[in-house]
DSSP file (Angstrom, degrees, kcal/mol; ACC not computed):
  #  RESIDUE AA STRUCTURE BP1 BP2  ACC     N-H-->O    O-->H-N    N-H-->O    O-->H-N    TCO  KAPPA ALPHA  PHI   PSI    X-CA   Y-CA   Z-CA
    1    1 A M              0   0    0      0, 0.0     2,-0.1     0, 0.0     0, 0.0   0.000 360.0 360.0 360.0 136.9  -21.3    5.1  -22.7
    2    2 A A        -     0   0    0      1,-0.1     0, 0.0     2,-0.0     0, 0.0  -0.354 360.0-131.6 -68.9 149.9  -17.7    4.7  -21.0
    3    3 A S        -     0   0    0      2,-0.1    -1,-0.1     1,-0.1     0, 0.0   0.728  29.1-139.0 -72.1 -21.3  -16.4    7.5  -18.9
    4    4 A G        +     0   0    0      1,-0.2     3,-0.1     2,-0.0    -1,-0.1   0.479  56.7 132.2  71.6   6.4  -13.1    7.5  -20.7
    5    5 A G        -     0   0    0      1,-0.2    -1,-0.2     0, 0.0    -2,-0.1  -0.313  68.1 -75.2 -82.1 167.7  -11.2    7.9  -17.5
    6    6 A P        -     0   0    0      0, 0.0     2,-0.5     0, 0.0    -1,-0.2  -0.257  41.3-130.5 -61.7 152.1   -8.1    5.8  -16.5
    7    7 A V        -     0   0    0     86,-0.2     2,-0.3    -3,-0.1    47,-0.1  -0.948  24.4-151.5-106.4 132.0   -8.7    2.2  -15.3
    8    8 A Y        -     0   0    0     45,-0.5     2,-0.3    -2,-0.5    85,-0.2  -0.760  14.7-178.0-101.6 143.1   -6.9    1.5  -12.1
    9    9 A T  E     -A   92   0A   0     83,-3.1    83,-2.5    -2,-0.3     2,-0.4  -0.846  33.8 -96.3-127.7 170.1   -5.7   -1.9  -10.9
   10   10 A K  E     -A   91   0A   0     -2,-0.3     2,-0.6    44,-0.3    81,-0.2  -0.731  31.2-164.2 -82.0 134.8   -3.9   -3.2   -7.8
   11   11 A K  E     -A   90   0A   0     79,-2.2    79,-2.2    -2,-0.4     2,-0.4  -0.975  12.8-144.3-118.6 112.1   -0.2   -3.5   -8.1
   12   12 A Y  E     -A   89   0A   0     -2,-0.6     2,-0.3    77,-0.2    77,-0.2  -0.660  26.1-176.5 -81.4 136.0    1.4   -5.7   -5.4
   13   13 A V  E     -A   88   0A   0     75,-2.1    75,-0.5    -2,-0.4     2,-0.4  -0.881  31.0-109.3-127.1 155.5    4.7   -4.4   -4.3
   14   14 A E  E     -E   31   0B   0     17,-1.7    17,-3.6    -2,-0.3     2,-0.4  -0.749  37.8-166.8 -84.8 142.2    7.5   -5.4   -2.0
   15   15 A V  E     -E   30   0B   0     -2,-0.4     2,-0.5    15,-0.2    15,-0.2  -0.995  19.7-139.1-135.5 128.5    7.6   -3.1    1.0
   16   16 A E  E     -E   29   0B   0     13,-2.8    12,-3.7    -2,-0.4    13,-1.4  -0.781  34.7-172.3 -85.8 131.6   10.4   -2.7    3.6
   17   17 A V  E     -E   27   0B   0     -2,-0.5     2,-0.4    10,-0.3     8,-0.0  -0.954  20.9-155.7-134.6 143.6    8.7   -2.3    7.1
   18   18 A D  E     -E   26   0B   0      8,-2.5     8,-3.4    -2,-0.3     2,-0.5  -0.944  14.8-148.3-114.2 141.4    9.8   -1.5   10.7
   19   19 A F  E     -E   25   0B   0     -2,-0.4     6,-0.2     6,-0.2     2,-0.1  -0.941  10.4-143.1-111.1 127.2    7.7   -2.6   13.5
   20   20 A R    >   -     0   0    0      4,-2.6     3,-2.3    -2,-0.5     0, 0.0  -0.427  28.1-106.9 -87.9 165.6    7.5   -0.6   16.6
   21   21 A S  T 3  S+     0   0    0      1,-0.3    -1,-0.1     2,-0.1    -2,-0.0   0.763 120.8  57.9 -63.1 -24.2    7.4   -2.0   20.2
   22   22 A D  T 3  S-     0   0    0      2,-0.1    -1,-0.3     1,-0.0    -2,-0.0   0.459 123.5-105.7 -85.7  -1.6    3.6   -0.9   20.4
   23   23 A G  S <  S+     0   0    0     -3,-2.3     2,-0.3     1,-0.3    -2,-0.1   0.437  70.0 148.5  94.2   0.6    3.0   -3.1   17.3
   24   24 A L        -     0   0    0      1,-0.1    -4,-2.6    -5,-0.0     2,-0.6  -0.536  39.8-142.9 -70.0 131.8    2.6   -0.4   14.8
   25   25 A M  E     -E   19   0B   0     -2,-0.3    -6,-0.2    -6,-0.2    -1,-0.1  -0.856  18.6-173.2 -96.4 115.5    3.8   -1.3   11.3
   26   26 A L  E     -E   18   0B   0     -8,-3.4    -8,-2.5    -2,-0.6     2,-0.2  -0.930  18.6-137.6-119.2 116.9    5.5    1.5    9.4
   27   27 A P  E     -E   17   0B   0      0, 0.0   -10,-0.3     0, 0.0     3,-0.1  -0.492  19.9-179.6 -71.8 137.9    6.5    1.1    5.8
   28   28 A R  E     -     0   0B   0    -12,-3.7    12,-3.0     1,-0.4     2,-0.3   0.635  64.5  -1.7-113.4 -24.6   10.1    2.6    5.1
   29   29 A A  E     -EF  16  39B   0    -13,-1.4   -13,-2.8    10,-0.3    -1,-0.4  -0.962  57.5-138.9-167.9 150.7   10.4    1.9    1.3
   30   30 A L  E     -EF  15  38B   0      8,-2.1     8,-3.5    -2,-0.3     2,-0.5  -0.942  14.8-152.2-118.0 142.8    8.6    0.4   -1.6
   31   31 A I  E     -EF  14  37B   0    -17,-3.6   -17,-1.7    -2,-0.4     6,-0.2  -0.968  11.2-141.8-118.0 120.9   10.3   -1.8   -4.2
   32   32 A W    >   -     0   0    0      4,-2.8     3,-1.9    -2,-0.5   -19,-0.1  -0.233  31.4-105.4 -67.3 162.1    8.9   -2.0   -7.7
   33   33 A D  T 3  S+     0   0    0      1,-0.3    -1,-0.1     2,-0.1   -20,-0.0   0.566 120.8  57.6 -74.0  -5.5    8.9   -5.3   -9.5
   34   34 A D  T 3  S-     0   0    0      2,-0.1    -1,-0.3     0, 0.0    -2,-0.0   0.319 125.2 -99.1 -99.7   4.5   11.9   -4.0  -11.8
   35   35 A G  S <  S+     0   0    0     -3,-1.9    -2,-0.1     1,-0.3     2,-0.1   0.183  73.5 147.1 102.7 -19.3   14.0   -3.3   -8.7
   36   36 A R        -     0   0    0     -5,-0.1    -4,-2.8     1,-0.1     2,-0.4  -0.354  34.4-152.9 -60.0 130.8   13.4    0.4   -8.4
   37   37 A R  E     -F   31   0B   0     -6,-0.2     2,-0.5    -2,-0.1    -6,-0.2  -0.900  10.8-169.6-110.9 131.4   13.4    1.4   -4.7
   38   38 A Y  E     -F   30   0B   0     -8,-3.5    -8,-2.1    -2,-0.4     2,-0.1  -0.947  16.4-141.0-122.0 114.5   11.4    4.5   -3.3
   39   39 A G  E     -F   29   0B   0     -2,-0.5     2,-0.8   -10,-0.2    27,-0.5  -0.366  13.4-129.0 -66.9 141.8   12.1    5.5    0.1
   40   40 A I        -     0   0    0    -12,-3.0    25,-0.2     1,-0.2     3,-0.1  -0.875  16.9-166.8 -99.1 115.1    9.2    6.7    2.2
   41   41 A D        -     0   0    0     23,-2.2     2,-0.3    -2,-0.8    -1,-0.2   0.816  68.1 -11.3 -70.5 -39.0   10.0   10.1    3.7
   42   42 A R  E     -B   64   0A   0     22,-1.2    22,-2.6   -14,-0.0     2,-0.7  -0.978  53.8-129.2-166.8 150.5    7.1   10.0    6.2
   43   43 A V  E     +B   63   0A   0     -2,-0.3    20,-0.2    20,-0.2     3,-0.1  -0.937  26.1 179.9-101.2 112.3    3.8    8.2    7.1
   44   44 A R  E     -     0   0A   0     18,-2.7     2,-0.3    -2,-0.7    19,-0.2   0.866  62.2  -5.0 -80.6 -40.1    1.2   11.0    7.5
   45   45 A A  E     -B   62   0A   0     17,-1.1    17,-2.0     2,-0.0     2,-0.4  -0.987  49.7-157.8-155.1 149.9   -1.8    8.7    8.4
   46   46 A V  E     +B   61   0A   0     -2,-0.3     2,-0.3    15,-0.2    15,-0.2  -0.968  29.7 147.7-140.2 128.0   -3.0    5.1    8.8
   47   47 A Q  E     -B   60   0A   0     13,-1.9    13,-4.2    -2,-0.4     2,-0.5  -0.990  52.3-100.4-154.6 158.1   -6.6    4.1    8.6
   48   48 A S  E     +B   59   0A   0     -2,-0.3    11,-0.3    11,-0.3    -2,-0.0  -0.659  63.9 143.6 -72.8 120.7   -9.0    1.3    7.6
   49   49 A A  E     -B   58   0A   0      9,-2.7     9,-0.9    -2,-0.5     2,-0.1  -0.988  48.2-103.0-163.0 155.2  -10.2    2.4    4.2
   50   50 A P  E     -B   57   0A   0      0, 0.0     2,-1.1     0, 0.0     7,-0.3  -0.400  31.2-117.3 -75.9 158.3  -11.3    1.1    0.7
   51   51 A A     >  -     0   0    0      5,-3.0     4,-2.5     1,-0.2    39,-0.0  -0.829  35.8-171.0 -87.6  88.5   -9.1    1.3   -2.4
   52   52 A L  T  4 S+     0   0    0     -2,-1.1    -1,-0.2     1,-0.2     4,-0.1   0.722  77.1  40.4 -67.6 -25.0  -11.6    3.5   -4.2
   53   53 A K  T  4 S+     0   0    0      2,-0.1   -45,-0.5    -3,-0.1    -1,-0.2   0.861 129.8  24.1 -91.0 -42.1   -9.9    3.4   -7.7
   54   54 A A  T  4 S-     0   0    0      1,-0.2   -44,-0.3   -45,-0.1    -2,-0.2   0.603 105.8-119.7-103.7 -14.7   -8.8   -0.3   -7.8
   55   55 A G     <  +     0   0    0     -4,-2.5    -1,-0.2     1,-0.2    -2,-0.1  -0.048  66.5  81.7  92.1 158.3  -11.2   -2.0   -5.5
   56   56 A G        -     0   0    0     -4,-0.1    -5,-3.0    -6,-0.0     2,-0.3  -0.224  58.0-126.4  94.4 171.2  -10.5   -3.9   -2.2
   57   57 A S  E     +B   50   0A   0     -7,-0.3     2,-0.3    19,-0.1    19,-0.2  -0.879  40.3 116.4-147.0-179.1   -9.8   -2.6    1.2
   58   58 A G  E    S-B   49   0A   0     -9,-0.9    -9,-2.7    -2,-0.3     2,-0.5  -0.976  70.8 -17.6 156.9-147.5   -7.5   -2.7    4.1
   59   59 A D  E     -BC  48  74A   0     15,-2.0    15,-2.6    -2,-0.3     2,-0.6  -0.838  60.0-152.9 -90.2 123.9   -5.1   -0.4    6.0
   60   60 A R  E     -BC  47  73A   0    -13,-4.2   -13,-1.9    -2,-0.5     2,-0.6  -0.902   5.1-160.3-103.4 123.4   -4.5    2.7    3.9
   61   61 A Y  E     -BC  46  72A   0     11,-3.3    11,-2.6    -2,-0.6     2,-0.7  -0.924   7.2-152.2-101.6 122.2   -1.2    4.4    4.6
   62   62 A T  E     +BC  45  71A   0    -17,-2.0   -18,-2.7    -2,-0.6   -17,-1.1  -0.837  32.6 175.2 -91.1 112.3   -0.9    8.1    3.5
   63   63 A V  E     -BC  43  70A   0      7,-2.7     7,-3.1    -2,-0.7     2,-0.6  -0.862  34.6-128.9-126.8 159.2    2.8    8.4    2.8
   64   64 A M  E     +BC  42  69A   0    -22,-2.6   -23,-2.2    -2,-0.3   -22,-1.2  -0.937  28.1 177.5-107.9 118.0    5.2   11.0    1.5
   65   65 A I  E >  S- C   0  68A   0      3,-2.7     3,-2.1    -2,-0.6   -25,-0.1  -0.995  74.5 -17.7-125.5 121.9    7.5    9.7   -1.4
   66   66 A C  T 3  S-     0   0    0    -27,-0.5    -1,-0.1    -2,-0.5     3,-0.1   0.816 129.4 -51.6  53.7  34.3    9.8   12.2   -3.0
   67   67 A G  T 3  S+     0   0    0      1,-0.2     2,-0.4     0, 0.0    -1,-0.3   0.562 117.7 109.8  81.9   3.9    7.8   15.1   -1.6
   68   68 A Q  E <   -C   65   0A   0     -3,-2.1    -3,-2.7     0, 0.0     2,-0.4  -0.937  68.4-123.6-118.1 140.1    4.4   13.6   -3.1
   69   69 A E  E     +C   64   0A   0     -2,-0.4     2,-0.3    -5,-0.2    -5,-0.2  -0.665  39.1 171.8 -81.1 129.5    1.6   12.2   -1.1
   70   70 A R  E     -C   63   0A   0     -7,-3.1    -7,-2.7    -2,-0.4     2,-0.4  -0.876  30.7-120.9-129.3 163.7    0.7    8.7   -2.1
   71   71 A Y  E     -C   62   0A   0     -2,-0.3     2,-0.4    -9,-0.2    20,-0.4  -0.924  24.2-177.7-100.1 129.9   -1.6    5.9   -0.9
   72   72 A L  E     -C   61   0A   0    -11,-2.6   -11,-3.3    -2,-0.4     2,-0.4  -0.999  14.1-153.7-126.9 129.2   -0.1    2.5    0.0
   73   73 A F  E     -CD  60  89A   0     16,-2.4    16,-2.6    -2,-0.4     2,-0.6  -0.804  14.0-154.9-104.4 137.3   -2.4   -0.3    1.1
   74   74 A F  E     -CD  59  88A   0    -15,-2.6   -15,-2.0    -2,-0.4     2,-0.6  -0.951  16.3-158.7-111.7 111.5   -2.0   -3.3    3.3
   75   75 A E  E     - D   0  87A   0     12,-3.2    12,-2.1    -2,-0.6   -17,-0.2  -0.825  16.6-135.0 -97.6 117.0   -4.6   -6.0    2.3
   76   76 A H  E     - D   0  86A   0     -2,-0.6    10,-0.3    10,-0.2     2,-0.2  -0.402  20.4-112.3 -68.2 139.7   -5.1   -8.4    5.2
   77   77 A S        -     0   0    0      8,-2.9    -1,-0.1     1,-0.1     8,-0.0  -0.544  15.3-150.2 -73.5 148.2   -5.2  -12.2    4.3
   78   78 A C  S    S+     0   0    0     -2,-0.2     2,-0.8     1,-0.0    -1,-0.1   0.596  76.8  86.1 -87.7 -18.2   -8.6  -13.8    4.9
   79   79 A D    >   -     0   0    0      1,-0.2     3,-1.2     5,-0.1    -2,-0.1  -0.793  60.0-166.6 -99.1 112.6   -7.1  -17.2    5.7
   80   80 A L  T 3  S+     0   0    0     -2,-0.8    -1,-0.2     1,-0.3    -3,-0.0   0.620  88.2  56.1 -73.2 -12.0   -6.3  -17.3    9.4
   81   81 A D  T 3  S+     0   0    0     -3,-0.0    -1,-0.3     2,-0.0    -2,-0.1   0.480  85.2 103.6 -93.6  -3.3   -4.2  -20.4    8.9
   82   82 A D    <   -     0   0    0     -3,-1.2    -5,-0.1     1,-0.1     0, 0.0  -0.657  66.9-147.5 -78.1 127.8   -2.0  -18.7    6.2
   83   83 A P  S    S+     0   0    0      0, 0.0     2,-0.6     0, 0.0    -1,-0.1   0.698  79.6  90.9 -67.4 -13.4    1.4  -17.7    7.4
   84   84 A C        -     0   0    0      1,-0.2    -5,-0.1    -5,-0.1    -2,-0.1  -0.720  63.9-163.0 -83.8 122.4    1.2  -14.7    5.1
   85   85 A L        -     0   0    0     -2,-0.6    -8,-2.9     1,-0.2     2,-0.3   0.777  57.3 -58.6 -76.5 -28.0   -0.4  -11.9    7.0
   86   86 A G  E     - D   0  76A   0    -10,-0.3     2,-0.3    -3,-0.1    -1,-0.2  -0.977  49.7 -97.0 168.4-172.4   -1.3   -9.9    4.0
   87   87 A R  E     - D   0  75A   0    -12,-2.1   -12,-3.2    -2,-0.3     2,-0.4  -0.922  23.4-131.1-134.7 154.9    0.1   -8.1    0.8
   88   88 A W  E     +AD  13  74A   0    -75,-0.5   -75,-2.1    -2,-0.3     2,-0.3  -0.902  32.9 170.4-104.8 134.8    1.0   -4.4    0.0
   89   89 A F  E     -AD  12  73A   0    -16,-2.6   -16,-2.4    -2,-0.4     2,-0.3  -0.970  22.8-151.4-141.8 164.5   -0.4   -2.8   -3.1
   90   90 A V  E     -A   11   0A   0    -79,-2.2   -79,-2.2    -2,-0.3     2,-0.5  -0.904  30.0-110.7-124.6 155.7   -0.7    0.5   -4.8
   91   91 A E  E     +A   10   0A   0    -20,-0.4     2,-0.3    -2,-0.3   -81,-0.2  -0.800  49.0 165.6 -87.3 123.7   -3.4    1.8   -7.2
   92   92 A T  E      A    9   0A   0    -83,-2.5   -83,-3.1    -2,-0.5    -2,-0.0  -0.955 360.0 360.0-139.7 160.7   -2.0    2.1  -10.7
   93   93 A T              0   0    0     -2,-0.3   -86,-0.2   -85,-0.2   -83,-0.1   0.425 360.0 360.0 -99.8 360.0   -3.2    2.6  -14.2
């Protein structure tokens, strides 16, 4: 019998990012596919972690957007010859 809970998927999003001199990548805003832009007020934590709701893994950024805590994931590319380092996603229903 199905649990009846929401089904989550990965939603790939555009992200504006700053790179610090020590190499840390800090997301500053995410842009939805319809053009809506959400500024990231603060990055609270960065850690390697799975996306438990939608599957996959990568670097999980715990961010504050409009006063609410959210997770933003950076999924690394597996192809070392690919010029794309990876993609950003959020878990969404």
